[in-house]
C-alpha positions in Angstrom: 81.6 101.2 101.1 84.9 102.9 101.5 87.4 100.1 102.2 90.9 100.7 103.4 93.5 97.9 102.7 96.4 98.4 105.1 99.7 96.7 104.1 103.3 97.1 105.0 104.3 96.8 101.4 102.5 96.9 98.0 103.4 97.0 94.3 105.9 97.1 92.7 106.9 94.6 95.4 105.8 91.1 94.3 104.3 88.7 96.8 101.2 86.6 97.4 99.8 89.4 99.7 100.3 92.2 97.2 98.7 90.0 94.5 95.8 89.3 96.9 95.3 93.0 97.7 95.5 94.1 94.0 93.1 91.4 92.8 90.5 92.0 95.5 90.7 95.8 95.0 89.9 95.3 91.3 86.9 93.0 91.9 85.6 95.0 94.9 85.7 98.2 92.7 83.8 96.3 90.0 81.1 95.7 92.7 80.9 99.5 93.2 83.1 100.0 96.3 85.9 102.5 96.7 89.0 100.7 97.8 92.1 102.5 99.1 95.5 100.9 99.8 97.5 102.4 102.6 101.2 101.6 102.6 104.7 103.1 102.5 107.1 104.3 99.9 108.6 107.3 98.1 106.1 110.1 97.9 107.7 111.4 94.7 106.7 108.2 92.8 103.7 108.8 90.6 101.1 106.1 91.1 99.7 104.4 88.0 97.0 102.8 90.1 94.3 105.0 91.6 93.7 105.2 95.4 97.1 104.0 96.5 98.2 106.1 99.4 101.8 106.0 100.4 103.4 107.6 103.5 107.1 108.2 103.6 109.3 105.7 105.3 112.9 104.6 105.8 114.2 102.6 102.9 115.2 99.1 103.9 118.6 98.7 102.3 118.1 98.2 98.6 115.0 96.0 98.8 112.6 98.7 97.6 110.7 98.4 100.8 110.0 101.2 103.3 109.2 101.1 107.0 107.6 103.8 109.2 105.7 104.0 112.5 103.2 106.5 111.3 101.1 107.7 108.4 101.4 111.2 107.0 98.6 113.8 107.5 97.0 113.1 104.1 96.9 109.4 104.7 95.5 109.8 108.2 92.7 112.0 107.0 91.7 109.5 104.3 92.0 106.6 106.6 89.6 108.2 109.1 87.0 108.4 106.3 86.9 104.6 105.8 83.8 102.5 106.5 86.0 99.5 107.3 89.7 98.7 107.1 91.3 95.4 106.2 94.8 94.7 107.8 97.1 92.4 105.9 100.3 92.6 108.1 99.7 92.5 111.9 102.7 94.1 113.3 103.3 97.5 111.6 100.0 98.0 109.7 98.1 96.3 112.5 99.5 98.6 115.2 98.6 101.6 113.0 95.1 100.4 112.6 94.7 100.1 116.3 96.2 103.6 116.8 94.2 105.4 114.1 91.0 103.4 113.6 90.1 102.0 117.0 89.6 105.4 118.7 87.1 106.2 115.9 85.2 103.0 116.0 86.2 102.1 112.4 85.8 98.3 112.2 89.1 96.4 111.7 89.2 93.2 109.7 92.5 91.2 109.9 93.6 88.4 107.6 96.6 86.4 108.7 98.4 85.5 105.5 101.7 84.2 106.8 103.4 81.7 109.1 105.4 84.4 110.8 107.0 81.9 113.2 108.5 80.0 110.2 109.5 83.1 108.3 111.5 84.3 111.4 113.4 81.0 111.3 114.1 81.3 107.5 115.3 84.9 107.6 117.1 84.9 111.0 118.8 81.5 111.1 120.5 82.0 114.5 117.2 82.9 116.2 116.1 80.2 118.6 112.7 78.8 117.6 111.3 79.4 121.1 112.1 83.2 120.8 110.2 83.7 117.6 107.2 81.6 118.8 107.1 83.3 122.2 107.1 86.7 120.7 104.2 85.8 118.3 102.3 84.2 121.2 102.6 87.3 123.2 101.5 89.6 120.4 98.8 87.8 118.4 96.1 87.1 121.0 95.7 90.6 122.2 96.0 92.0 118.7 93.2 89.7 117.4 91.0 90.6 120.4 91.3 94.2 119.3 90.0 93.5 115.8 86.4 93.2 114.9 86.9 90.2 112.6 89.8 87.7 112.2 90.1 85.7 109.1 92.3 82.7 108.2 92.7 81.7 104.5 92.6 78.0 105.5 91.6 75.7 108.3 95.2 74.8 108.9 96.0 78.5 109.5 93.1 78.8 111.9 94.6 75.9 113.8 98.0 77.6 113.9 96.5 80.9 115.2 94.6 79.0 117.9 97.8 77.3 118.8 99.3 80.7 119.4 96.6 81.4 121.9 94.2 83.4 119.7 90.9 83.0 121.6 88.4 84.9 119.4 86.3 83.4 116.6 88.3 83.0 113.4 86.4 82.8 110.0 87.9 80.8 107.2 87.8 82.6 103.9 90.0 81.3 101.1 92.1 83.9 99.2 90.6 84.2 95.8 92.4 83.6 92.6 91.5 84.8 89.1 91.5 81.3 87.6 90.2 82.3 84.2 93.6 83.0 82.6 94.9 79.7 83.9 91.9 77.8 82.6 91.9 79.4 79.1 95.4 80.6 78.5 96.1 81.1 74.8 99.7 82.4 74.9 101.3 79.1 75.6 105.1 78.8 75.6 106.9 76.3 73.4 108.9 74.0 75.7 111.4 73.4 72.9 112.7 77.0 73.6 114.2 75.6 76.8 115.6 72.5 75.2 112.7 70.4 76.5 111.2 67.9 74.1 107.5 67.1 73.8 108.0 63.6 75.2 109.9 64.8 78.3 108.3 65.2 81.7 108.4 68.8 82.8 108.0 69.7 86.5 107.4 73.3 87.5 107.7 75.5 90.6 106.3 79.1 90.6 107.1 81.6 93.3 109.7 83.6 95.1 113.2 82.1 95.3 113.6 82.8 99.0 114.9 80.8 102.0 111.3 80.3 103.3 110.4 78.2 100.2 112.6 75.2 101.1 114.0 75.1 97.6 117.3 73.3 98.5 115.2 70.4 99.7 113.2 70.4 96.4 116.4 70.4 94.3 117.9 67.5 96.3 114.7 65.4 95.7 114.6 66.4 92.0 118.3 65.5 91.5 117.6 62.0 92.8 114.8 61.5 90.3 116.7 63.1 87.4 119.7 60.8 87.8 117.3 57.9 87.4 115.1 59.3 84.7 116.8 61.1 81.9 113.6 62.6 80.4 112.7 64.7 83.5 113.2 68.5 83.7 112.4 71.2 86.3 111.5 74.8 85.6 111.7 77.5 88.3 109.4 80.4 87.6 110.4 83.5 89.5 113.4 85.2 91.2 114.6 86.0 94.6 117.6 86.3 97.0 118.4 82.5 96.9 118.8 82.3 93.1 122.6 82.5 93.2 122.9 79.7 95.9 120.5 77.5 94.0 122.4 78.0 90.7 125.6 77.0 92.5 124.0 73.9 93.9 122.7 72.9 90.5 126.2 73.3 89.0 127.6 71.2 91.8 125.0 68.5 91.1 125.8 68.8 87.4 122.1 69.4 86.6 122.5 72.6 84.6 120.8 71.1 81.5 117.9 69.8 83.6 116.9 72.7 85.7 115.7 75.9 84.0 115.5 79.4 85.5 113.2 81.9 83.9 113.9 84.8 86.2 111.1 87.2 87.1 108.3 87.1 84.5 105.2 89.2 84.2 102.3 87.7 86.1 100.0 87.6 83.1 102.6 85.3 81.4 102.6 82.7 84.1 99.6 80.7 82.7 101.5 80.2 79.4 104.4 78.7 81.3 102.3 76.4 83.4 100.5 75.1 80.4 103.6 73.5 79.0 104.3 71.6 82.3 103.2 68.1 83.4 103.1 68.7 87.1 103.7 71.3 89.8 106.0 70.7 92.8 106.6 72.6 96.0 108.4 71.8 99.3 107.4 75.0 101.1 105.8 74.6 104.5 105.3 78.3 105.2 102.3 78.8 102.9 99.0 79.4 104.7 97.1 79.7 101.4 99.3 78.6 98.4 98.1 80.8 95.5 100.8 79.2 93.2 99.3 75.8 93.9 95.8 76.9 93.2 96.9 78.6 89.9 98.7 75.4 88.9 95.6 73.3 89.7 93.5 75.7 87.5 96.0 75.2 84.7 95.4 71.4 85.0 98.5 70.4 86.9 98.6 67.7 89.5 100.7 68.9 92.5 103.1 67.5 94.9 103.6 69.1 98.3 104.3 68.6 102.0 101.3 68.4 104.3 101.3 71.7 106.2 98.8 74.5 106.9 97.6 75.7 103.6 99.2 73.2 101.2 97.5 70.3 103.1 94.2 72.1 102.9 94.5 72.6 99.2 95.9 69.3 97.8 93.8 66.2 98.0 96.2 63.3 98.2 95.8 60.9 95.4 92.9 63.0 93.9 94.4 66.3 92.8 98.0 65.5 93.5 100.2 63.9 96.2 100.9 64.9 99.8 103.9 63.9 101.8 103.0 63.9 105.5 106.4 64.9 106.8 109.4 66.9 105.5 111.3 63.8 104.8 113.5 63.5 101.6 113.0 59.8 100.9 109.2 60.1 101.1 109.0 63.2 99.0 111.3 61.7 96.3 109.2 58.5 96.3 106.0 60.5 95.6 107.9 62.5 93.0 108.8 59.3 91.2 105.2 58.2 91.1 104.2 61.6 89.7 106.9 61.2 86.9 106.2 57.7 85.8 102.4 57.3 86.1 101.1 59.2 83.1 97.5 58.0 83.5 97.4 59.1 87.2 98.7 62.5 86.2 95.9 62.8 83.6 93.2 61.9 86.1 94.5 64.2 88.8 94.9 67.0 86.3 91.2 66.9 85.5 90.3 66.7 89.2 92.7 69.6 90.0 91.1 71.9 87.4 87.7 71.3 88.9 88.8 71.7 92.5 90.4 75.1 91.7 86.9 76.6 91.0 86.4 76.7 94.8 88.9 79.5 94.9 87.6 81.6 92.0 87.9 85.3 92.9 84.3 86.0 91.7 83.1 83.7 94.6 85.5 84.7 97.4 85.2 88.5 96.8 81.4 88.2 97.4 82.1 86.4 100.7 84.5 89.1 101.7 82.0 91.8 100.8 79.5 90.1 103.1 82.0 90.0 105.9 82.7 93.7 105.5 79.0 94.6 105.6 78.6 92.5 108.8 81.6 94.2 110.4 80.2 97.7 109.5 76.7 96.7 110.8 78.1 95.4 114.1 80.1 98.6 114.6 77.0 100.7 113.9 74.9 99.0 116.6 77.8 98.7 119.1 77.8 101.5 121.7 80.3 104.1 120.7 82.0 106.0 123.4 82.3 109.8 123.7 85.9 109.7 122.6 85.1 107.9 119.3 82.2 110.3 118.6 84.4 113.3 119.3 87.2 112.0 117.0 84.7 111.4 114.2 83.3 114.9 114.6 86.8 116.4 114.6 87.7 114.5 111.5 84.7 115.8 109.6 85.5 119.3 110.8 89.1 119.1 109.5 87.9 118.1 106.1 
């Protein structure tokens, strides 16, 4: 099959979605498919990765991101030759899929990776909650009806979409993770490089340091525990726009020697950092399928999180880690204390977490997605195609 991945942004931008696209592209190509990524960027950049198709766009400040309302002619011609397209951002890429693919009866698969309602609140603090929610409720149901297949990475995300009024069937397919490096990492860091002793308890967070990750909450909870237990440290893997604010908060709390920033590190080095930790903690409630949690589980780390779509679907409370049922500081801190002081519980949950992570192995999930693509293509082939679609297909072939 010729599979088109449509995304508003792609590498070198780092996010869970770009990692998902890149990983699935690699494994689908190993199965013999041709996978193209359609996105935006500077056309003068030379791609190191094959079959990444960028249309020019307007640079969004200094973020390295570009936006546009159309694809260039080359991208459109390639897109029209796809057997199926997979949309990963609903608003910009989704609207382009409806414009370019729908008239040609090219089946459209959509995965909703993000809690867009919560992201709106994180990045536009003055925006009333009802405004963001109302806009999403107005857009998502008709958009999903126009797709051939809608996918949620977790049952919790399926519930969220249904709450927005999406009334078409929603398949649940977990986002796959290449768990092998996390199971068998050999390039393990030495925690003493960071001033952390072997007998200390090291907690770790991995991900973007952005406002949507609820990191001030995480730091307040950690500070309460760290003041009571001198042997506890926290390591933050990653970088982002909130780093400066977080560093200032840590200085104000006089926790500089207990909280360690690594900055942005290459993805292939993350397993080596996770392997030196004792547990993984996150306070994010915007994850619909928390790849960082799954990676930590594969590395053998029990995890503490807040029960929310995605995190609540991944962590089994008391078995692979601990779940706090509300975003309440005292409850979160109490569970964090349990995680720190109960060494035997951590050991048992670590073994359970490593086993549970196998459910999300990319080798398994990519075959599920391959089957979904085949079904979408077969459904489109037996569906009555109108005169306009047939004419557009003929015109595309003639232009080639």
